[in-house]
VEXFI-604493 format. One record per residue (C-alpha): residue in three letters; x, y negated, z. Coordinates in steps of 0.25 Angstrom, whole numbers, plus 5000, padded with zeros to 4 digits. Each point is the difference from the previous one (the first is absolute). Layout:
N
alaXYZ/...
END
This chain:
1221
unk545143765827/unk499049924989/unk499050134996/unk500450054987/unk499250155002/unk499149995014/unk500350135008/unk498550085003/unk499650015012/unk498950055007/unk499349965013/unk499050045012/unk499549905008/unk498950045011/unk499349885005/unk498749985009/unk498949954996/unk499149905007/unk499349954992/unk498650044992/unk500450064987/unk500950095007/unk499850145005/unk500650095011/unk500750114995/unk499450155002/unk501250105002/unk500550064993/unk499849884988/unk500250064986/unk500149924988/unk500150074986/unk500249894990/unk499450104990/unk498749924998/unk499549894993/unk499749925013/unk500949975014/unk498949945009/unk500849915011/unk501249994992/unk500649854994/unk500650004987/unk501149914995/unk501149944992/unk500549914989/unk499650134991/unk499150065011/unk499850165005/unk498850074994/unk499550145002/unk500250084988/unk498850115001/unk498949944990/unk500949874994/unk500050074987/unk501349994992/unk501249965006/unk501449985001/unk501050144999/unk501250034996/unk500849984988/unk499049924995/unk498750095002/unk498549985008/unk499650075011/unk498650035002/unk499850055017/unk498650065000/unk499149985013/unk500650065012/unk501550034990/unk500649855004/unk501049935007/unk500049865008/unk501249934989/unk500949895005/unk500949974988/unk499950034985/unk501450034994/unk500249874995/unk500949895006/unk499649905012/unk498850075004/unk499549965014/unk498650105006/unk499650025014/unk498950045009/unk499649995014/unk499050075007/unk499149935010/unk499950135008/unk500549975014/unk500950145009/unk500149995013/unk501550025004/unk499850045014/unk500350154997/unk501049984987/unk499850044986/unk500450084989/unk499849974988/unk500250104986/unk500049934986/unk500550054986/unk500649904990/unk500450014986/unk501149924993/unk500150044986/unk500149964985/unk500949885001/unk501549955003/unk499950015016/unk499649885008/unk499749945009/unk499550085008/unk498450035011/unk499849945015/unk499050065010/unk500049905010/unk499150005011/unk499349865006/unk499249935011/unk498550034997/unk499649875004/unk500749954989/unk499350074988/unk499049865000/unk501249924997/unk500950094992/unk501349954992/unk500750114993/unk501549975004/unk501349974990/unk500150104987/unk501450044993/unk500850035011/unk499450005011/unk498650104992/unk498949925006/unk500349985014/unk501249925006/unk500249874997/unk500949964990/unk500949874996/unk500550004983/unk500249904990/unk498850024995/unk499149955012/unk499650045015/unk499050125006/unk499650025013/unk500050135004/unk498650115002/unk499049935012/unk500450065014/unk500850104994/unk500550115010/unk500750114991/unk500450024985/unk500550134995/unk500749984986/unk500150094989/unk501249924994/unk500350044987/unk500949884995/unk500749995013/unk499649855008/unk499350045010/unk501150045009/unk500749874995/unk500249875008/unk499949914989/unk498949924994/unk499549955014/unk500050155006/unk500450015013/unk501050105004/unk500450134991/unk501150064997/unk500149984985/unk499650054986/unk499550154999/unk499150044989/unk499150135003/unk500049985014/unk498849985011/unk500249885007/unk499349955016/unk499749875002/unk499349935012/unk499049925004/unk499749874994/unk499249904997/unk499949874990/unk501449944996/unk501249965009/unk501250014994/unk500749995013/unk499450085009/unk500950144999/unk498950085005/unk498949964990/unk499950114991/unk501550075004/unk500750114994/unk499750135012/unk500550134992/unk500450054986/unk500250124993/unk500650044986/unk499650134997/unk500750044988/unk501449975010/unk499750035013/unk499150134999/unk500450135000/unk499950054988/unk499749854994/unk498649984993/unk499549914991/unk499049915008/unk499549954988/unk500150124987/unk500349954988/unk498850054993/unk498949964989/unk498650045003/unk499450025013/unk500450135009/unk498750025008/unk500450155002/unk500750045014/unk500750114993/unk500649894990/unk501549965004/unk499549844998/unk498950015010/unk500249895012/unk499249975010/unk500549925014/unk499550015015/unk500449905009/unk499650035016/unk500049905010/unk499950105013/unk499949875011/unk501149985009/unk500350015014/unk500149875002/unk499449904989/unk500050014982/unk500150144995/unk501050114998/unk500050024984/unk500350104991/unk499950014986/unk500050124991/unk499950044985/unk499650114994/unk500550044986/unk499450104990/unk500350144996/unk499750144999/unk500249995015/unk499849855005/unk501149955009/unk499549895012/unk501349925005/unk500349915009/unk500649884997/unk499749905012/unk500050085013/unk499349935014/unk500349864997/unk499949915012/unk499149884995/unk499949935014/unk498949874995/unk498550025005/unk499150024990/unk498749944999/unk498750075004/unk499450024988/unk500750004986/unk499950044986/unk500650034989/unk500649954984/unk500750044988/unk500949934991/unk500850024988/unk500749924990/unk501050004989/unk501149914992/unk500850004988/unk500050175004/unk498650055002/unk499050125004/unk498750065000/unk499849995015/unk498850075005/unk499250065015/unk499250115002/unk499550065012/unk500349915013/unk499850075013/unk500049955014/unk499850065013/unk500449985014/unk501350055002/unk499950145007/unk498650024998/unk499450134995/unk498749994992/unk499150094991/unk500550064989/unk499050024988/unk500450114988/unk500349984985/unk498950064993/unk499850064986/unk498650034996/unk499750074985/unk498549994994/unk499350004984/unk499249914995/unk498850005007/unk500450085013/unk500449945013/unk501150035009/unk499950005013/unk501450015011/unk499950005017/unk501249905003/unk499550025015/unk500750135002/unk501249964992/unk500449865007/unk500650005014/unk499749915013/unk501049925006/unk499950095012/unk500350145003/unk498550005006/unk499349934993/unk498950014988/unk499949944985/unk498749915001/unk499150054986/unk499449894998/unk501349895000/unk500150034985/unk500549874994/unk500349954986/unk500549875002/unk500649985012/unk500349874997/unk498749944998/unk499149995013/unk499250115006/unk500150154993/unk499850014986/unk499450144997/unk499649994986/unk501049964988/unk499749994985/unk501050054989/unk499549924987/unk499950104990/unk500350135010/unk499050005010/unk499749975015/unk500750055013/unk499150025013/unk500150045013/unk499350115009/unk500249935014/unk499650165006/unk501050064995/unk501049924996/unk499950044986/unk500449894987/unk499150044988/unk500449964986/unk498749984992/unk500450004982/unk499249874995/unk499150064988/unk500950004986/unk501249985010/unk501549984991/unk501050145007/unk501249995004/unk500749975014/unk499849865009/unk500249985014/unk499649935014/unk500450005013/unk499450015013/unk500049985015/unk499450085012/unk500149975017/unk500150085010/unk499250025014/unk501049885005/unk499749924988/unk501450014993/unk500049994987/unk500750074991/unk500749934988/unk499350004986/unk500150164996/unk500250024984/unk498750074992/unk500450054986/unk498750034993/unk500350104986/unk498749984992/unk499850124988/unk499250004986/unk499050135000/unk500250084990/unk499149994988/unk499350145001/unk498750044990/unk499550135001/unk499249994986/unk498650024999/unk499150105006/unk499750144992/unk499050114999/unk500450124994/unk499250134995/unk500350145005/unk499650094990/unk500750125003/unk500050085015/unk501549975000/unk500549855006/unk500249904992/unk500949894997/unk500249844995/unk500849884999/unk500349885010/unk500449894992/unk500449905011/unk500949864999/unk501550044996/unk500749945013/unk501049884995/unk501650015000/unk500750045013/unk498650065004/unk499550145002/unk498650065002/unk499450135009/unk498750064996/unk499350075013/unk498850075004/unk498849915007/unk499050105000/unk499350124992/unk498750095002/unk499850105010/unk500850144999/unk500849964988/unk501350044997/unk501049875000/unk500049934989/unk501550004990/unk500749914994/unk500650004988/unk501049905008/unk499749925010/unk500949894998/unk499649964984/unk499049904997/unk499350084990/unk499950135006/unk499350134997/unk499250055015/unk499450174999/unk499350095009/unk499049924999/unk498550045006/unk498749955000/unk499849905008/unk500649855004/unk501349985000/unk500949855003/unk501449984996/unk501049895005/unk501249934993/unk500949945009/unk501149914993/unk501149965009/unk501549934995/unk501249915008/unk499449885004/unk498650034999/unk498950065008/unk499450114998/unk498649994992/unk498950124999/unk498750014989/unk499050125002/unk499550084988/unk498650084999/unk499950134993/unk498750064999/unk500250154994/unk498450054996/unk499950154995/unk499150034988/unk499750154996/unk500850064991/unk499950154998/unk501350084995/unk500350164998/unk501350064995/unk500250154995/unk501450064999/unk500250144992/unk501250095001/unk500450144996/unk500450055013/unk500350134996/unk500350074986/unk500150174998/unk500350074989/unk499350135002/unk500550144993/unk498849994992/unk500549874993/unk498949935007/unk500249895010/unk499649985014/unk499949845003/unk499649925013/unk499649864999/unk500149915011/unk498849875000/unk500249885008/unk498949895004/unk500149885005/unk499149885003/unk500749874998/unk498949925000/unk499349925014/unk498850084999/unk499650155004/unk499850084989/unk498750104999/unk499850114989/unk501550004996/unk500050104988/unk501350074995/unk499850074985/unk501050064994/unk499750064984/unk500750154999/unk499450034989/unk500349894991/unk501649995005/unk500250154996/unk499150014987/unk500250134994/unk500850075012/unk499350095012/unk499949955013/unk499450035012/unk499849925014/unk500950095012/unk499749905012/unk499749865004/unk500049935013/unk500149875009/unk501449985003/unk499649895009/unk498949905006/unk498850085006/unk499149884992/unk500250064986/unk499250144997/unk500550094988/unk499050044990/unk499950165000/unk499450004988/unk501349944991/unk500450084990/unk500449894989/unk499250054990/unk498649975003/unk500249945013/unk501149905001/unk499849925012/unk501150055012/unk499149915012/unk498550025007/unk499349884998/unk500149985017/unk501449984998/unk500549855004/unk501349935002/unk500249875011/unk500849904997/unk501550014999/unk499750165001/unk500650114992/unk499750144996/unk500650114994/unk499650124992/unk500550134993/unk499750064989/unk500650154996/unk499750054985/unk500550114992/unk500249964984/unk500350094988/unk500549914990/unk499550014985/unk501549934997/unk501050005009/unk500049825000/unk500049905011/unk498549975003/unk499649865007/unk498949995010/unk499449885005/unk498949995013/unk498849895003/unk500049965014/unk498749915002/unk499149945013/unk499149905004/unk500249875008/unk499350015014/unk499949855001/unk499149964987/unk500050144992/unk501049954991/unk500650134992/unk501350034998/unk500950104991/unk501650024996/unk500650104994/unk501250095005/unk501349964999/unk501250115000/unk500749965012/unk500150085013/unk500349865007/unk498649945001/unk499849824997/unk498749914997/unk501149954989/unk500350124993/unk499550014985/unk499250144995/unk501050094994/unk499650154996/unk500550115007/unk500950094991/unk499950155000/unk501350064994/unk499550154996/unk501350064993/unk500150144991/unk500750105012/unk501749964996/unk500950115010/unk501349985004/unk501150055010/unk501249945007/unk500950065009/unk501349935008/unk501150085006/unk500849945009/unk501050065010/unk499849965014/unk500950075007/unk501550075000/unk500950055010/unk501150074999/unk500350135009/unk501050075009/unk500250094989/unk500149924989/unk498650014996/unk499149894997/unk498549985005/unk499149924990/unk498649955000/unk499349964988/unk498849955000/unk498949994987/unk498949914998/unk499050044991/unk499049884997/unk498650014991/unk500149854990/unk499050064992/unk498449965002/unk499750145000/unk500350115013/unk501050104996/unk499950195003/unk501150095001/unk501149895001/unk501250065001/unk501649975004/unk501250084995/unk501449985003/unk500950104996/unk501349975011/unk500850134994/unk500349924987/unk500249875009/unk501050075009/unk500650084990/unk501450105006/unk499349945015/unk499450075010/unk498749945006/unk498750045008/unk498949965002/unk499849975015/unk498749924999/unk499049974991/unk498449935003/unk498949894995/unk500649895010/unk498649914996/unk498750034989/unk499150115004/unk499650024988/unk501550064997/unk500250175003/unk501650025002/unk500550124993/unk500750105010/unk500550084990/unk500949884995/unk501550055001/unk500549904989/unk500650104992/unk499150124995/unk498749915007/unk500349874995/unk498449935003/unk499949945012/unk498550004998/unk498850095003/unk499149984987/unk498849985009/unk500849855001/unk499149874997/unk500249854999/unk498949914999/unk500049874993/unk500949905005/unk500250105012/unk501650055001/unk500750125008/unk501450025006/unk500750135002/unk501450005009/unk501150124995/unk501050045010/unk501350094994/unk501350045004/unk501149994990/unk501450065001/unk500849934985/unk500950064991/unk500749874999/unk499649875009/unk499449914988/unk498749924998/unk498950084994/unk498849974992/unk498650045004/unk498749994992/unk498650055004/unk498850014988/unk498549965006/unk498850054993/unk498549995000/unk498650034990/unk498749955002/unk499350134999/unk500750135003/unk500150044986/unk500249874995/unk501449944993/unk500949965012/unk500649855000/unk501550015006/unk501149925005/unk501550015004/unk500449945013/unk500549855003/unk501149995011/unk499449905007/unk499449995014/unk499049914995/unk498850074991/unk499449924989/unk499450024988/unk501149964990/unk501150045006/unk501050084989/unk500650125004/unk501350025006/unk500750135007/unk500249995014/unk501650005004/unk500350095011/unk501549955004/unk500750125006/unk501549975003/unk500950035011/unk499949925011/unk500949905004/unk500850035012/unk499849945014/unk500950005011/unk500049935014/unk500949995011/unk499849945015/unk501149995011/unk499649965013/unk500749985013/unk499950105008/unk500449985013/unk501649925003/unk500850015014/unk500949935005/unk501350095008/unk500649995012/unk501349954991/unk499249894992/unk499850104989/unk498650024993/unk499550154996/unk499149964989/unk498850094994/unk499549984984/unk498750074995/unk499750004986/unk499050034992/unk500050044986/unk498750044993/unk499550044984/unk499049904997/unk499950024985/unk499250134994/unk501250054995/unk500950105009/unk501249955004/unk501850054998/unk501349975006/unk499449925009/unk501049905009/unk500049895010/unk501349915000/unk500449925013/unk501249914998/unk500350015017/unk501549944997/unk499249884994/unk499049985011/unk501050015012/unk501149914995/unk500549935013/unk499750125006/unk500550165003/unk499050134997/unk500050135000/unk499150094995/unk499550105013/unk498850094993/unk499249984986/unk498950134998/unk498949994989/unk498750084998/unk499050054992/unk500650034983/unk501149885003/unk501350055005/unk501349945006/unk501349974995/unk500850045011/unk501349904994/unk499349885003/unk500949895007/unk499149894995/unk501349934995/unk500850104989/unk498850094999/unk498649925001/unk499150094995/unk499150075012/unk499450134993/unk500550094991/unk499750024985/unk498950115003/unk499249905006/unk498549994994/unk498549965001/unk498850044996/unk499049904995/unk499449945012/unk501250085007/unk500749915013/unk501450065006/unk500649925010/unk501549995005/unk500549965014/unk501549945001/unk500649985014/unk501249905002/unk500849935011/unk500349854998/unk500749905007/unk500149874995/unk501549954999/unk500149874994/unk498649935002/unk498550015006/unk498749994993/unk499050074991/unk500750114989/unk499150014989/unk500050164994/unk499450024987/unk500150144993/unk499550054984/unk499050124998/unk500350074985/unk499450114992/unk499650064987/unk498950044996/unk499850164997/unk499149984987/unk500849904992/unk501249975008/unk499549855003/unk500849935011/unk499349925011/unk500549925011/unk499949915012/unk500649945010/unk499550035015/unk499249925007/unk499949985016/unk498750055002/unk499750135011/unk498550034990/unk500850064986/unk499149954989/unk500249984984/unk499849854999/unk500749955011/unk501149884997/unk501550025003/unk500749955012/unk501150025008/unk500050085015/unk500549905009/unk500850055013/unk500449915009/unk501450025006/unk500949935011/unk501649985000/unk500450085014/unk500349895009/unk501350025008/unk499749975016/unk501049995010/unk499849955016/unk501249965008/unk500049995019/unk501149965006/unk500449995015/unk500649995012/unk500250125007/unk501249945009/unk500649905006/unk501150005010/unk500749875005/unk501650045001/unk500849935009/unk500649924992/unk498749924999/unk499550084986/unk499050094996/unk500050114995/unk498750044990/unk499550104993/unk499150014988/unk499250094995/unk499549994985/unk498950094994/unk499850004985/unk498850074994/unk499550034986/unk498449975001/unk500050014987/unk499850114988/unk501349984994/unk501450055004/unk500949875003/unk501350004996/unk501049865002/unk499449995014/unk500749885005/unk499949945013/unk500449865005/unk500349935013/unk500549875000/unk500850005015/unk500949884997/unk498749924997/unk499250075012/unk501149995010/unk500749874997/unk500749925014/unk500250155005/unk501250094998/unk499650144994/unk500550124992/unk499650144997/unk500250105008/unk499650104994/unk499050024988/unk499550154998/unk498850094994/unk498950105010/unk499950134995/unk500050064987/unk499749874992/unk500349954983/unk500249875004/unk501549985001/unk500849895008/unk500849894995/unk501150025008/unk500649864995/unk498849935008/unk500349885009/unk498849925000/unk500749884996/unk500750014985/unk499450134999/unk498450025004/unk499850104992/unk499850145009/unk499750124989/unk500950054991/unk499549984985/unk499850144999/unk498950025009/unk498650064998/unk498750025006/unk499150124998/unk498549965000/unk499550025013/unk501350025006/unk500749905014/unk501149985001/unk500749935013/unk501449925001/unk500649965013/unk500749865001/unk500749985013/unk500849835001/unk500649945010/unk499649865002/unk500749885009/unk499249885001/unk500949874999/unk499449874993/unk498550065004/unk499350085007/unk498550045000/unk499050114992/unk500850034986/unk498950044990/unk500450124990/unk499450034987/unk500550104990/unk499550024985/unk499950134993/unk499650034986/unk500150124991/unk499850044986/unk498950094992/unk500850144995/unk498949984988/unk500049854995/unk501249915010/unk498849945007/unk500449945012/unk499550025015/unk500249895009/unk499849985015/unk500349925012/unk500350085013/unk499050005010/unk500350005015/unk499550135004/unk500750155000/unk498650074994/unk500049994985/unk498749984993/unk499649954988/unk499249895007/unk501149925007/unk500249885000/unk501449924997/unk500349965016/unk501549965003/unk500750075011/unk500149905010/unk501550025009/unk500249945013/unk501249955003/unk500749915011/unk501349945001/unk500650055016/unk501049895006/unk501550065005/unk499850085014/unk501350035007/unk499550095013/unk500549965013/unk500550155003/unk499950134998/unk500350145005/unk500950094994/unk499850135007/unk499650094990/unk498650035002/unk499549964986/unk499449855006/unk500649884999/unk501350064995/unk500849914992/unk500149834999/unk498849984992/unk500249854990/unk498550004997/unk499649924987/unk501549974993/unk499350014988/unk501050034987/unk501149925009/unk501250045003/unk500250035014/unk501249995008/unk500150025016/unk501049995012/unk499850035012/unk501049955011/unk500050065015/unk500149905013/unk501549984999/unk499749944984/unk500850154997/unk499250044985/unk499450135002/unk499350034987/unk500249914985/unk499450034986/unk499949904991/unk498950094991/unk499250035012/unk498950104996/unk499350025015/unk500750105002/unk500849975014/unk499650125011/unk501049925011/unk501450074996/unk501349915000/unk500550004986/unk501149915003/unk501049975011/unk500450125008/unk498950065003/unk499550034986/unk498950114999/unk499750015014/unk498949935007/unk499949875004/unk499549985016/unk498849975002/unk499849855002/unk500049864994/unk500649974987/unk500049884988/unk499949994989/unk500249944988/unk499050024986/unk500449944987/unk499050014989/unk500749994986/unk501249935006/unk499249865002/unk499050045012/unk500550025014/unk499250045011/unk500650045013/unk499550055014/unk499950105010/unk499650165002/unk499850095009/unk500650154997/unk499250115011/unk500450134999/
END
């Protein structure tokens, strides 16, 4: 058709180059078209093809523009405009002798879909005078003949591979030779041609076509519908074509075409497989690429053309990634990452080439605005060095490398990411003055990181031996740093962040030490005691500290006591240095005329401290609080600078304490006493009395010591009407108290001896034990009174007791309650299974033991134990065999566990703490169920004190105790299992003359169980066993003294039960039954297997015992069922040839054998045919006498006779017999 929408086609053409400007290819040949230049490449077309790199803004999709940087470009054949025609051809020549493999990325996007792209191969000799083919449906390769004009095909074309969007490249129209019709979205091969010859069917003739959307499985789109370039292999719209020309065995090539479609898992599809193209190729080929648009459009672009010899292995270079910072170089050893073309080969490190398309090795590459790539030919490394002021960012380059055979790799990518250097300013250097011995601190002021960045402080260096500096925060730009001593420190501020490299800067801090003496003093009142004469004894503790950075000499401590206690009388009783031998006491110190406590030789080193103790006795003229201040001083040994400080009232020295006087509270004497009384223990005794322990605590809460301390307790008044005794009294704490041994709580109510004393703040404890038998059980209230005097003749101070275990000065007096209440009764019961023995009859002999205990504090009466055995042993039968009780428990003889469930008589008692035992023996037979029977008993009793009841449910325990949780006592019982056995054996087997057998069976039935059996049944189905025979029961009887009774109606057929229903079998008994049969084999002969079945019912519960017979005469519980065999054979009729009736008992009668149950008729004739014997019901009884004729009753003479035997009137037998006498 006339071109309206021209197909897009992409052609490769390889051709030999024999002209000056052409070059011979070096394999592998790689051309990326990424840069702004393309050596040995010619561009043409009405809208010529061009390289997009460095071109500036060019047409992009949807009316936009695209700018491709150097190294990021493409070969653009057409824009997405109508009627575009563009092509390139390359003057490099490729030898064809070894075949070729071509690999190309193609991009079609941003338009409406036409015409197509064509890769074409042509004779390299034509590069000097090259002509492009017809566009439109011929895609720049083949000839064309349309109304608009005619065009020749590509000069000396050898092969065109068309990626046909529109679909006419495969169509036999417009002067194209051959085809299979209009095929949009297809790949078509056309063969060799030259010029324009529409009459030559072989000029660019159609070879092969494949339409992936129709013929692939699964189908795919050769031309993706996309609006942008899709350069990533993982993109579903990425496309690449691979064309393999494998040399044919004869001439030409076998052509294979593959297409790679992108995606998360890229797919390679073979769409043309080994097409035989039997056309000789030129010695050298060249390639070209063409594309066009019509009314339908697309951008058509090419990238990364690779051509290599077919099936040849090359070196492989690795793509590398380099990361660096502004001003820092980066190095990667690519020789170590590369792979040689052969397994034994090596990579040549001196063959790195940044531009394989330029002659000679290009081993330096400058990227404007970024830096320079260089190589190290010794190691095979690539070095990137940023230029000054390089712009951060990511950029790319490529390189190749060769092995020892000269095999070059394909270009491998270099991706460089250069990050900006983070700005870091650590701040100006500092000088810090250190004026004390303590470490100093300073503030570091670095630059604040920008958003997205963070910083870190570290220590670079510090003075030798100095402790580690301490940062307030290592991540805060303006942070404090402490613990600094004299010397020089260097700190580093490191800033880092996403997308930037670390930046660092250092700051120097110099610490200069300055002499600054400083002394400190604390003074505390360590102890203050009021004496009996009204004076006070006081102890002061002074602590001196050198807080400066210089040692001190002439250390002084002055304390003017005369000024402090003006008007009062005092004396210094002691003074001493407590710590630090460098302080020396001044023994002349008296606090008045001499106020210096230390000698002039006293010293204090830097950071040192020392303590001085001073004791005085003061009699105040006025009782009040006095305030005292001391002064410490010293002289710096560094520069003789004096320093002093007034004392601070503090027990914790510190360099920053403010001076404050030490108060000395000299208060007037104020006696005060306190007493607590607590009931410490109270226990009930078995006799109804209580033992009580009281603890008294007497305390001196005044400020003066007490004498003649007294403690009164009137027990008679407290426990009026009751009986009590004092069991013990003693001083349990406080050596200054003395017990009054005469105390009895009635006539003598004083617990302490008059010599008892109590120092200020002291306490003493008195323990009193009494035993009380209350007249009435109730709570009694008891109060004691304590007293003391400052002097023996002084006025006493008193206090009533407070009911408290915790003494205190402000407790309110309160009586101490003594709860003498009747104790609660408490009873306990255990019940254990002592033994359980199974008897031979299946019953159990069981013994229970009950232990009843009084675990309360009251004696108990009317003690009872209830046990409901009838409820416990439901499903069993039991009898009480024996019962007895021990101790104060009395057994109830009427107990039966059912109507009378009380085990004890009403007279049973239990003293406090006492226990008694009950033994109960039972005989139990389980009848209706197996399993565990749970038994629980209940104990009860009444307190003898107040009739309070106590109850307990039994616990299953062998160890009695007061607090056992109730639990039933289990016993396991098994219902007696009936067991029966049966043996059956043949004791006699005799063949009768008529051919039948007389058989005797002996049955032995045994009771192997523990329970008697009734309704014993014995079944023998003779009809089933002896089918095919004729049998009859001739006898059925028991042997010996048997409890089994035979069933006289038994016949083995209609009646199969051998025993009467009244049959029984006692435990351990064996009965015998004898069965006699007459059996005639008829239809069947051989071994007959017979089994009998026996069963019996337990007399306890009717449970059935069942057994099949065993073929033995020895009963055993272990016998296994087995059949009893009887061998029976059918006998042929036998008529003897003679007999000798001479009375010798041998062969005296004429016996017709094996007639069975058939009727026999016999007639005998003499030689004259006269009948001598006739019997129509012959029974083998003829003894040679006549019974017919003249000689009835006479012996027939010896001789030969003729007989006639007829069986059942039907079967007739004749013959001769001889009679001998």
